[in-house]
C-alpha positions as CSV (number, residue, x, y, z in Angstrom):
1,X,-125.7,104.1,-130.3
2,X,-123.9,101.0,-131.7
3,X,-122.4,100.9,-135.2
4,X,-121.0,97.8,-136.9
5,X,-119.0,97.8,-140.1
6,X,-118.4,94.9,-142.4
7,X,-115.4,94.7,-144.6
8,X,-116.6,93.8,-148.1
9,X,-113.1,93.3,-149.5
10,X,-112.3,90.5,-147.0
11,X,-114.0,87.8,-149.0
12,X,-112.2,84.4,-149.1
13,X,-111.7,82.9,-152.5
14,X,-111.3,79.2,-153.3
15,X,-107.6,78.2,-153.8
16,X,-106.7,77.5,-157.4
17,X,-104.8,74.4,-158.4
18,X,-101.9,74.9,-160.9
19,X,-99.5,72.5,-162.4
20,X,-95.7,73.1,-162.1
21,X,-92.6,71.1,-162.5
22,X,-90.7,69.7,-159.5
23,X,-86.9,70.3,-160.1
24,X,-85.8,68.9,-156.7
25,X,-84.1,65.9,-158.2
26,X,-83.3,67.4,-161.6
27,X,-79.8,66.8,-162.9
28,X,-79.0,68.6,-166.2
29,X,-76.2,66.2,-167.1
30,X,-78.4,63.1,-166.8
31,X,-81.2,64.9,-168.7
32,X,-78.8,65.7,-171.6
33,X,-77.4,62.2,-171.7
34,X,-81.0,60.8,-171.8
35,X,-81.9,63.2,-174.6
36,X,-78.9,61.9,-176.6
37,X,-80.2,58.3,-176.2
38,X,-83.6,59.2,-177.8
39,X,-84.0,57.9,-181.4
40,X,-84.2,61.2,-183.2
41,X,-83.9,59.5,-186.6
42,X,-87.7,59.0,-186.7
43,X,-88.1,62.8,-186.5
44,X,-85.5,63.5,-189.1
45,X,-86.9,60.9,-191.5
46,X,-90.4,62.2,-191.3
47,X,-91.6,63.9,-194.5
48,X,-94.5,65.8,-193.0
49,X,-93.7,68.8,-190.8
50,X,-96.6,68.4,-188.5
51,X,-95.7,64.7,-187.9
52,X,-92.1,65.6,-187.2
53,X,-93.1,68.3,-184.8
54,X,-95.5,65.9,-182.9
55,X,-92.8,63.2,-182.7
56,X,-90.2,65.7,-181.4
57,X,-92.6,67.1,-178.9
58,X,-93.6,63.7,-177.7
59,X,-90.0,62.5,-177.3
60,X,-88.9,65.7,-175.5
61,X,-91.9,65.8,-173.1
62,X,-91.4,62.1,-172.1
63,X,-87.9,63.0,-171.0
64,X,-89.1,66.1,-169.2
65,X,-91.8,64.1,-167.3
66,X,-89.1,61.6,-166.3
67,X,-86.7,64.1,-164.9
68,X,-89.0,66.9,-163.7
69,X,-92.5,65.6,-163.1
70,X,-95.6,67.8,-162.9
71,X,-97.0,68.5,-159.4
72,X,-100.3,70.1,-158.4
73,X,-100.0,73.2,-156.2
74,X,-102.7,75.1,-154.4
75,X,-102.5,78.9,-154.8
76,X,-104.4,81.0,-152.4
77,X,-105.1,84.7,-152.8
78,X,-107.2,87.1,-154.6
79,X,-105.1,88.6,-157.4
80,X,-103.3,85.5,-158.6
81,X,-103.1,85.4,-162.4
């Protein structure tokens, strides 16, 4: 008599692609000096809170993308959050 078993939990899932920052060439002193060069007067002179927040967020993310750009990474595995 011949018996064969199949593992049901051995199913392959497609890898997910996540975005993460690349800090390989990140230098905190250069990042801070570039943040000091940003014209923050536009944020401070804004009368609307939402407009000030969007201006601050835009200026900060531009510097973040310059110093630590986003990369796509493939994550394989079943129980990845």
